[in-house]
C-alpha positions, 0 to 999 in steps of 0.5 A: 416193313418200312412200307407198312410203318409209312402207311400206318404213319400216313393213316395216322396223320390223316385221321388227325387231320380230320379229327382236328377239323371236327374238333376245331370247326364245329358241325361239319359234313364229310364233304366239307372235310374232304374239300378242306383236307384235300383227302379223298371222300372214301378216305375221309368216310372211313376215318369218320366211321372209325371216329364215330364207332369210338365215340369220339364223333357223333352225327347230329343231323342233316344240314341244309341242301347245297342246291334246289333239290339236292341231298342234304349232308349228314353233320358231324360233331366232335364229342367233348365227353368222349375223353377226360384229362386231369391236371394236378398241382401240388402246392406248398399251401394248397393242392388243386386238381382240375378235370377237363373234357376232350377239348381241354375245357376244365369242367371242374376245379377242386382244392385242398390243404396240402400236407408238407413232408408227406407225399403219400398222403397228398397223393392219396387225397388227390385220388380220393377226390376224383370220384366226386370230381368226375360226377361234377364234370358229368364225365365217366372216370373211365374215360380218363385218358392222362394225367398232367402233374405240376410240382414245385421242385426239380422234376426229372421228366424221364422218370417222373420223379420229384428229385427235390421240392425244398418248399414241400419238403419232398426228395426222390418222390416217384410222383409218376409211379405213385399216380400211375399205379393208382389211376392206371393211365399215363402220367406226365410230371413237370416242374410248375414253371414248365406248365405255367409257361406252356398254358401262357403260350397256348392261351395267355400273355405269351400266345404271340411269342416264340421265345419267352420266359414265364416267372413264377413268383410264390412260396418260391421262384422259378422260370419256365423257358420257351425258346423258338416255340419249344420248352427248354427243359435242360439235360434233366428237366432242371432248367429255370431254377432262377430262384436258387441264383445269388442276388443278395450278398447275405440274408437268410439261408435258402431251402437249397442250402445256400445264402442270397438266393433269389427266393430268400429276398423276392419270394412270398415266404421271404416277404412274410418272414420279413414283415414278421421281423419288422413287427418284432422290432416294433415298426409302425404298420397296419399289419396285426401283431400275432403269433403267425407271420402276416400272409403275403395277401395281408402285406399286399392289402396293407401296401394298397392301402398306403402302409409304408412298411409293406410298400417298402418291403414289396418294392425290396422284393421287386427289385431283386426279382428285376435283378433276377429277371435281368440275368434271365434277359442277358442269357436268353434274350427272350421276347417277352417276360411273363410274371405270375404267382401270388405276389403279382396280386401287388400289381405295379407296387411289384411290377414297377420296381422289377421293371426299373431293376431289370433295365438297369441290370440288363444289357440290351438294345431294346427294352423287353416287356415285362408283363403280368400273366392274363391266366394269373393263378390258373396257369399252372393247373392249366398247363398240367392239363395241357401236359396230359392232353399232349401225352395222350393226343400228340396228333392234335399238335400236328395242326397247331399253327399259331401256338407254340408246339411244346415237346 
């Protein structure tokens, strides 16, 4: 029995090597694959025939002759339409879906308003949007291999259950089960900060680092942690909840029930509440007075125009954010900290006080870079797609050399 298992594992390794070379290398011949992989020509030919039969690889014509009068080799090409992966990001204001092809390239994005407190309806909305999205992506829906889901809350990675998402008003929502029953494919569920960190490490600002922290600053605040090339999830997947660590002596009560949490002083929601309170007090500002609080974007735009109140609010949020980042630096000693999310539209108005406060509170021998995400608002959704790919195509990760290998 061990011999059979080892033989099967070796075949899978060889298959992954050949497939990855075709996927990454453009058009290539069987001879080139054998030379580059150090596998025998019969082994490569057998693998290629299986891949062709499965529709994953196709022949695309003859290449140039290697010598005068020599035979021209048949070239092979990866079929990017052979599989599809779905990424879903459930957000407080909007829910977004993305259809990616077999290479992981996102072909279609769609979004729609979220219904807070009604997970069943939100899941149905996401599923009902798929037929049109697959048509637009020009990939048959039957080729869907797996789904990656990002949720802004505590996620039990083993069961795919959202244990608590205060801003969505979700509690013990079986996300994986709900989507799996409707779609009939594997579903992987993680916190939004985990998926954001995955994407940033693969193709974003953290791609050259093996230990880093990705901090999302939106309606809530959380951190995705990568240590020595692997995502750190904690015992139940609840790591990185920096937004629920106390940084203020008093203030608004947080959705988690505590007072003084980072989210209550440095999130987009907190900024909007503070701006509305200032309007109620009649403070001078460019912000319009109305029934609803100004949006975070309204505050950022006013600050960029020189509004002193809005600039002060953003600076205050950045200062508290930097204090929270300092805790992460003291505990984890990362190589870099990447910030992303709605409030990062303020750029240096937020970043400069955050860096200053982090330097003030962190115990360090050298300053840790605090930078803005290069993926910006796309990081979390891209990470959800990577989750789906990693689950369905684990063999691809065996060939990664420059990007972190995520569990």
